[in-house]
C-alpha positions as CSV (number, residue, x, y, z in Angstrom):
1,M,-148.3,-204.7,87.4
2,T,-146.9,-207.2,84.2
3,R,-144.5,-205.5,82.6
4,K,-143.8,-206.6,78.7
5,T,-140.7,-205.2,76.5
6,L,-140.0,-206.5,72.7
7,I,-136.3,-205.9,71.9
8,L,-135.7,-206.3,68.2
9,G,-132.6,-207.0,66.3
10,Q,-130.2,-209.8,65.1
11,T,-130.9,-213.0,67.6
12,L,-128.4,-215.9,68.5
13,S,-129.8,-218.4,70.5
14,F,-128.3,-222.4,70.6
15,T,-130.5,-225.1,70.8
16,A,-127.9,-227.3,71.4
17,D,-123.9,-227.6,72.3
18,P,-121.9,-227.2,68.7
19,F,-119.2,-228.7,69.9
20,Q,-121.3,-231.7,69.7
21,V,-123.7,-231.6,66.8
22,A,-123.7,-229.8,63.6
23,L,-124.1,-226.3,63.5
24,E,-127.1,-226.3,61.5
25,D,-128.5,-227.9,64.3
26,A,-126.8,-226.4,66.7
27,V,-127.8,-222.1,66.6
28,R,-130.7,-220.1,65.6
29,H,-130.6,-217.1,64.2
30,E,-132.6,-214.2,63.2
31,T,-131.5,-211.7,60.9
32,R,-134.6,-209.6,62.2
33,G,-135.8,-210.9,64.7
34,G,-136.7,-210.2,68.5
35,I,-137.4,-211.4,72.3
36,L,-140.3,-210.4,74.4
37,I,-139.5,-210.1,77.8
38,E,-142.3,-209.9,80.5
39,D,-141.3,-209.5,84.5
40,G,-137.6,-210.2,83.7
41,M,-138.2,-213.5,82.1
42,I,-138.0,-213.9,78.3
43,V,-141.1,-215.7,77.3
44,A,-140.6,-215.5,73.5
45,V,-137.7,-215.5,70.9
46,G,-138.5,-215.7,67.1
47,P,-139.0,-213.2,63.6
48,A,-140.0,-209.7,65.1
49,D,-143.2,-209.3,62.5
50,D,-144.2,-212.4,64.3
51,L,-143.7,-210.4,68.2
52,R,-144.5,-207.7,67.0
53,A,-148.2,-208.8,65.0
54,A,-149.3,-210.7,68.2
55,H,-148.2,-208.2,70.8
56,K,-149.5,-204.9,69.8
57,G,-148.6,-201.9,71.7
58,V,-146.1,-203.6,73.6
59,E,-143.3,-201.5,75.0
60,I,-140.0,-201.8,71.9
61,T,-136.9,-201.4,71.6
62,D,-135.3,-201.5,68.1
63,M,-131.0,-202.4,68.5
64,G,-131.1,-202.0,64.1
65,G,-129.2,-204.1,63.1
66,A,-127.2,-205.2,66.6
67,L,-127.0,-208.6,67.8
68,L,-128.6,-209.7,70.4
69,T,-127.3,-212.6,72.9
70,A,-127.4,-214.0,76.2
71,G,-125.0,-211.3,78.7
72,F,-121.4,-213.3,78.9
73,V,-121.2,-215.8,81.9
74,D,-117.6,-215.2,83.4
75,A,-117.1,-219.3,85.0
76,H,-114.2,-217.9,86.9
77,A,-112.0,-214.6,87.9
78,H,-110.6,-213.0,91.3
79,Y,-112.4,-209.8,91.4
80,P,-110.2,-208.8,94.6
81,Q,-107.4,-208.6,91.3
82,T,-108.8,-205.8,89.9
83,A,-106.4,-203.3,90.3
84,I,-103.5,-205.3,89.4
85,I,-104.7,-206.3,86.1
86,A,-101.6,-206.5,83.8
87,S,-98.7,-206.2,86.4
88,W,-95.6,-207.7,84.7
89,G,-94.6,-210.8,86.4
90,K,-93.2,-214.1,85.8
91,R,-94.4,-217.6,86.8
92,L,-97.4,-218.1,89.0
93,I,-96.5,-218.0,92.5
94,D,-94.2,-214.8,91.9
95,W,-97.0,-213.4,90.6
96,L,-99.2,-214.4,94.0
97,N,-96.2,-213.1,95.7
98,T,-95.4,-210.4,94.6
99,Y,-99.3,-208.8,93.4
100,T,-101.7,-210.8,94.6
101,F,-101.1,-211.7,98.1
102,P,-100.2,-207.6,98.8
103,E,-103.2,-206.4,97.2
104,E,-105.4,-209.0,98.8
105,T,-104.4,-207.6,102.3
106,R,-106.2,-204.8,101.7
107,F,-110.1,-206.1,101.8
108,A,-110.0,-206.3,105.3
109,D,-111.1,-202.8,105.1
110,P,-115.2,-203.0,104.2
111,A,-114.7,-199.7,102.6
112,Y,-111.5,-200.4,99.7
113,A,-113.5,-204.0,99.0
114,A,-116.9,-202.5,98.2
115,E,-114.7,-199.9,96.3
116,I,-113.4,-202.7,93.9
117,A,-116.2,-204.3,94.2
118,A,-118.2,-201.2,92.4
119,R,-116.2,-200.8,90.0
120,Y,-115.3,-204.9,89.0
121,F,-118.9,-204.6,88.2
122,D,-118.4,-201.6,86.7
123,L,-115.9,-203.0,84.0
124,T,-117.6,-206.2,83.8
125,L,-120.7,-205.0,82.8
126,S,-119.1,-202.4,80.1
127,N,-117.4,-205.6,79.1
128,G,-121.3,-207.0,78.3
129,T,-120.3,-209.8,81.1
130,T,-123.8,-210.5,83.0
131,T,-123.1,-213.3,85.1
132,V,-119.6,-213.9,87.1
133,C,-118.3,-216.7,89.1
134,S,-115.8,-215.2,91.9
135,F,-113.0,-216.2,94.6
136,C,-113.0,-213.4,97.1
137,T,-110.0,-213.2,100.2
138,I,-110.1,-214.8,103.6
139,H,-111.9,-211.2,104.9
140,P,-115.7,-211.9,105.5
141,E,-116.0,-208.1,104.4
142,S,-115.1,-209.3,100.6
143,V,-117.6,-211.0,100.8
144,E,-120.6,-208.8,101.7
145,A,-119.2,-206.2,99.9
146,F,-119.2,-208.8,96.6
147,F,-122.3,-209.6,97.3
148,S,-124.1,-206.3,98.5
149,E,-123.1,-204.4,95.2
150,A,-124.6,-207.5,93.0
151,Q,-127.7,-207.2,95.0
152,K,-128.2,-203.5,93.9
153,R,-127.7,-204.2,91.0
154,G,-129.6,-207.3,90.3
155,L,-126.8,-209.1,89.4
156,R,-127.0,-213.4,89.3
157,A,-123.6,-214.1,90.9
158,V,-121.5,-216.8,93.0
159,A,-118.5,-216.0,95.3
160,G,-117.2,-217.3,98.2
161,K,-114.1,-216.5,100.8
162,T,-111.0,-217.6,99.6
163,C,-109.7,-220.4,102.5
164,M,-106.1,-220.5,103.1
165,D,-104.0,-221.6,106.1
166,R,-100.5,-222.0,104.9
167,N,-98.0,-220.7,102.8
168,A,-99.1,-217.1,102.4
169,P,-98.6,-214.2,104.3
170,E,-100.1,-213.9,107.9
171,A,-102.8,-211.6,107.1
172,L,-104.2,-214.0,104.7
173,R,-104.5,-217.0,106.5
174,D,-107.3,-218.6,108.7
175,T,-107.1,-222.1,110.0
176,A,-108.7,-224.9,109.5
177,R,-111.4,-223.8,112.0
178,S,-112.2,-220.2,110.7
179,A,-112.6,-221.3,107.5
180,Y,-115.3,-223.4,108.6
181,D,-117.5,-221.0,110.7
182,D,-116.5,-218.1,108.0
183,S,-117.4,-219.7,105.2
184,K,-120.9,-221.3,106.4
185,A,-121.7,-218.4,108.1
186,L,-121.7,-216.1,104.3
187,L,-123.6,-219.3,102.7
188,Q,-126.4,-219.4,105.1
189,R,-126.1,-215.7,104.8
190,W,-126.2,-214.9,101.2
191,H,-126.3,-218.6,98.8
192,R,-130.0,-218.6,97.1
193,S,-130.4,-214.8,97.8
194,G,-132.6,-213.5,95.4
195,R,-130.1,-214.4,92.3
196,L,-126.8,-215.0,94.1
197,G,-125.1,-218.0,95.0
198,Y,-122.6,-219.0,97.0
199,A,-119.1,-221.4,96.3
200,I,-117.2,-223.0,98.6
201,T,-113.6,-221.8,98.1
202,P,-110.6,-223.6,99.0
203,R,-107.7,-221.4,96.5
204,F,-105.9,-224.5,95.6
205,S,-104.0,-227.3,97.8
206,P,-100.6,-225.7,98.0
207,T,-102.4,-222.3,100.7
208,S,-104.8,-225.3,102.2
209,T,-103.5,-227.9,104.7
210,P,-105.4,-231.2,105.2
211,A,-106.9,-230.4,107.7
212,Q,-108.8,-227.3,106.1
213,L,-109.7,-229.0,103.0
214,E,-111.1,-231.5,105.0
215,A,-113.3,-228.8,106.9
216,M,-114.3,-227.6,103.6
217,G,-115.0,-231.2,102.1
218,A,-117.4,-231.6,105.0
219,L,-119.0,-228.2,104.7
220,W,-119.8,-229.1,101.1
221,A,-121.4,-232.7,102.3
222,E,-123.3,-230.5,104.6
223,F,-124.7,-227.9,102.0
224,P,-124.6,-230.1,98.4
225,D,-126.0,-227.1,96.2
226,C,-123.6,-224.8,97.2
227,P,-120.7,-224.8,93.7
228,M,-117.1,-225.6,95.3
229,Q,-114.6,-224.2,93.1
230,T,-110.3,-224.2,93.1
231,H,-107.6,-224.1,91.0
232,L,-106.5,-227.4,89.2
233,S,-102.7,-228.2,87.3
234,E,-102.2,-224.7,86.4
235,Q,-98.6,-225.2,85.9
236,T,-96.3,-227.7,86.1
237,D,-93.9,-226.3,88.6
238,E,-96.5,-225.9,91.2
239,I,-97.6,-229.8,90.4
240,V,-94.2,-230.2,91.6
241,W,-95.0,-228.5,94.1
242,V,-98.1,-230.6,95.0
243,S,-96.7,-233.4,94.9
244,E,-94.4,-232.4,97.3
245,L,-96.7,-231.3,100.1
246,F,-98.7,-234.2,99.6
247,P,-96.5,-236.8,98.8
248,D,-98.9,-239.7,99.7
249,A,-101.6,-238.0,97.1
250,R,-101.9,-240.3,93.6
251,D,-101.4,-236.9,91.7
252,Y,-102.8,-233.2,92.4
253,L,-106.5,-233.7,91.7
254,D,-106.0,-236.5,94.5
255,T,-105.7,-233.6,97.2
256,Y,-109.0,-232.9,96.7
257,E,-110.4,-236.3,96.3
258,T,-109.0,-237.4,99.9
259,H,-111.2,-234.7,101.0
260,G,-114.7,-234.7,99.7
261,L,-113.4,-232.0,97.0
262,I,-115.1,-233.4,93.9
263,G,-118.6,-234.4,92.3
264,P,-121.2,-232.3,90.5
265,G,-120.8,-228.8,91.2
266,A,-117.2,-228.7,91.8
267,L,-115.1,-226.6,89.1
268,F,-111.5,-226.3,88.3
269,G,-109.9,-224.0,87.3
270,H,-107.2,-224.0,84.5
271,A,-107.0,-227.9,84.4
272,I,-104.1,-227.5,81.9
273,H,-101.8,-230.8,82.8
274,L,-104.0,-233.3,83.5
275,T,-103.2,-236.8,84.2
276,D,-105.3,-239.7,82.9
277,R,-106.4,-240.9,86.1
278,E,-107.8,-237.1,86.5
279,K,-109.4,-236.7,83.2
280,A,-111.1,-240.2,84.3
281,R,-111.9,-239.1,87.6
282,L,-113.0,-236.2,87.0
283,K,-115.4,-237.0,83.5
284,D,-116.9,-240.1,86.1
285,A,-117.1,-236.8,88.7
286,D,-119.4,-234.9,85.8
287,A,-117.1,-231.5,86.8
288,G,-116.5,-227.9,85.6
289,L,-113.2,-227.6,83.8
290,I,-113.1,-223.7,83.7
291,H,-110.7,-222.6,80.5
292,C,-108.8,-219.6,81.0
293,P,-106.7,-218.5,78.3
294,T,-105.5,-215.5,78.9
295,S,-104.2,-215.8,82.4
296,N,-102.5,-218.9,80.8
297,S,-100.8,-217.0,77.9
298,F,-100.0,-214.2,80.5
299,I,-98.5,-216.1,83.2
300,G,-97.6,-218.8,80.7
301,S,-99.3,-221.5,82.3
302,G,-99.5,-223.9,79.0
303,L,-102.1,-225.2,76.6
304,F,-105.9,-226.1,77.7
305,D,-106.8,-229.7,75.7
306,M,-110.1,-228.0,74.2
307,H,-110.6,-230.5,71.6
308,G,-110.0,-233.4,73.4
309,L,-112.1,-232.6,76.2
310,Q,-114.8,-231.7,74.6
311,Q,-114.5,-234.3,72.8
312,D,-114.8,-236.5,75.9
313,G,-118.0,-234.8,76.6
314,Y,-116.9,-232.3,79.9
315,R,-118.0,-230.1,81.0
316,I,-116.5,-226.5,80.1
317,G,-116.9,-222.9,81.2
318,L,-114.7,-220.3,80.0
319,A,-113.2,-217.1,82.3
320,T,-111.6,-214.4,82.6
321,D,-109.4,-215.5,85.5
322,T,-108.9,-211.9,86.0
323,G,-106.4,-210.0,87.3
324,G,-104.3,-212.9,86.1
325,G,-106.2,-212.8,83.3
326,S,-105.1,-209.5,81.3
327,S,-108.6,-208.3,80.4
328,F,-111.8,-207.9,81.7
329,S,-113.5,-208.5,78.0
330,M,-114.9,-211.9,77.5
331,L,-114.5,-211.3,73.8
332,R,-111.0,-211.1,74.5
333,T,-111.4,-214.4,76.6
334,M,-113.1,-215.7,73.2
335,A,-110.4,-214.7,70.8
336,A,-107.5,-216.2,73.3
337,A,-109.4,-219.3,73.3
338,Y,-109.1,-219.5,69.6
339,E,-105.5,-218.8,69.4
340,I,-104.3,-221.3,71.9
341,G,-107.0,-223.7,70.4
342,Q,-104.6,-223.5,66.9
343,L,-101.5,-223.3,69.0
344,N,-103.1,-227.0,70.0
345,G,-104.0,-227.9,66.8
346,S,-107.4,-226.9,66.3
347,A,-109.8,-224.1,65.3
348,L,-113.0,-223.4,67.7
349,H,-115.3,-221.7,65.2
350,P,-117.2,-218.9,66.3
351,A,-120.2,-220.4,67.1
352,Q,-118.7,-223.3,70.0
353,L,-116.6,-219.9,71.1
354,Y,-119.6,-217.7,71.7
355,W,-121.3,-221.1,73.2
356,L,-118.4,-221.3,75.7
357,A,-118.8,-217.7,76.9
358,T,-122.9,-218.3,77.4
359,A,-124.0,-221.6,77.4
360,G,-121.3,-223.7,77.9
361,S,-120.3,-221.4,80.9
362,A,-123.8,-221.3,82.5
363,R,-123.8,-225.2,81.9
364,A,-120.7,-225.4,83.7
365,L,-122.1,-223.4,86.9
366,R,-125.1,-225.6,86.6
367,L,-126.6,-222.3,86.1
368,D,-128.0,-223.5,82.2
369,T,-131.6,-223.4,83.8
370,W,-131.7,-219.7,84.6
371,I,-129.1,-218.2,82.4
372,G,-126.8,-218.8,79.4
373,N,-129.1,-218.8,76.3
374,L,-132.3,-216.8,74.5
375,A,-134.8,-219.2,75.3
376,P,-138.1,-218.6,77.1
377,G,-138.2,-219.2,80.7
378,L,-134.7,-217.9,81.0
379,E,-133.8,-214.8,82.6
380,A,-133.6,-211.9,80.4
381,D,-129.8,-211.3,81.0
382,I,-129.1,-209.5,77.3
383,I,-126.7,-207.6,75.4
384,A,-126.5,-206.2,71.6
385,L,-123.4,-206.3,69.9
386,D,-122.7,-203.8,67.6
387,L,-120.8,-205.8,64.6
388,A,-119.1,-202.3,63.5
389,S,-118.0,-201.0,66.9
390,T,-114.2,-199.9,65.0
391,P,-113.1,-198.6,61.8
392,A,-111.4,-201.7,61.4
393,I,-113.6,-203.9,62.6
394,A,-116.8,-202.7,60.4
395,Q,-114.4,-203.1,57.1
396,R,-114.0,-206.4,57.1
397,A,-117.6,-207.0,58.7
398,A,-118.8,-205.4,55.9
399,R,-117.6,-208.6,53.3
400,A,-119.2,-210.9,55.4
401,E,-121.0,-213.7,53.2
402,D,-123.0,-214.9,56.9
403,L,-123.3,-214.6,60.0
404,W,-120.1,-216.1,61.5
405,E,-117.8,-214.0,58.8
406,A,-119.9,-210.9,60.4
407,L,-119.5,-212.3,64.0
408,F,-115.8,-212.9,63.7
409,P,-114.0,-209.7,63.5
410,T,-115.6,-208.3,66.6
411,I,-114.4,-211.6,68.6
412,M,-111.1,-211.1,67.6
413,M,-110.7,-208.1,67.7
414,G,-113.9,-206.4,69.7
415,D,-113.7,-204.9,73.4
416,D,-116.3,-202.6,75.2
417,R,-116.7,-200.1,72.1
418,A,-119.0,-203.3,70.9
419,I,-120.9,-203.6,73.6
420,A,-124.2,-201.9,72.4
421,G,-126.9,-202.6,75.0
422,V,-127.2,-204.6,78.2
423,W,-130.4,-205.2,80.3
424,I,-130.4,-207.3,83.5
425,S,-133.9,-209.0,84.5
426,G,-135.1,-207.3,81.3
427,D,-134.0,-203.7,82.9
428,P,-131.4,-201.7,81.0
429,L,-128.2,-200.7,81.6
430,E,-126.6,-197.3,81.2
431,I,-123.2,-197.9,79.8
């Protein structure tokens, strides 16, 4: 039986990329708008009065002055690091050895993996994140737990078994052969199962031998419709380490390129310290670059060149990178992206920040035909933002003269209290 619902409030959708066109040509805002949903899909977005008149008798949820938008899309995360988020550390390698690797060994236990997966989705959904792309651990059990929990909740989600066969504790090392076999079996079980997608996932070049990278490249060649996710040029000392481990490589990217791990569907987390050759090759390959601002500042990695890369037309997504990132909130992540942009000499407009956290991340993940915007034909993953969720935010928003002045305080100071509603495929969640 067809089910129609109408959600009312302010609506914010994108008609184009606000980094590439003028703001007035990129954004559609209705001060009193609505979203008509039928069987989990958006069928219309427009003025509330018009939708009510055209669809009399439909079930209505009125969110008042809340801002209705697509749910947030977190393009790079590590759900197994949920319990160790905000752990004091030094540089990347120290942080991995001190916190990450010991925690990830626990995911051989299916019960523990299931517990953390459930906790992780509780936290992300309460922060308005409706889609996430996550690394798991080397254990197939960690992938099973993530996808099982996501499927139970009806989420669109992407993840993959992390592959490492060197420079990690023995309990966290697989082999080139087992990484290929396990990844292929998991891929065949979960990829395109409902709203799920499998990502081929070598952690990064320092923890994979050339043989393992070659095996992952071979697997990707067999299943090119899968994304491939990894890390690239996060810290300067990491880049030096890569040059020592791969003395014949032209640069960090070449360690992936040589083994068939670059192309459409590739997702490179961080990508801060890129050479000119790497930039040109990434652009030519139409790869996705994922900006992780809270992680970059928390671990002291550097300043992502958002302005320069956007000018050159790269696919760029935004991500929490939890638990190296210090928050589960995409609002806090947008705030950090703004701050890093300021340090880099470019102020990101609120529309650009919000696009990155929704449509931009969906585009980087190549899921923008399904999610990331309010538009007919897309899945109805929707959130409602309370633009006066705390006294500090409310008193600033009260002075706003337009949408952006009203929204920016929530971007800079908002948290889970700003999430007034979440709908997955049109069904409301209790948050």
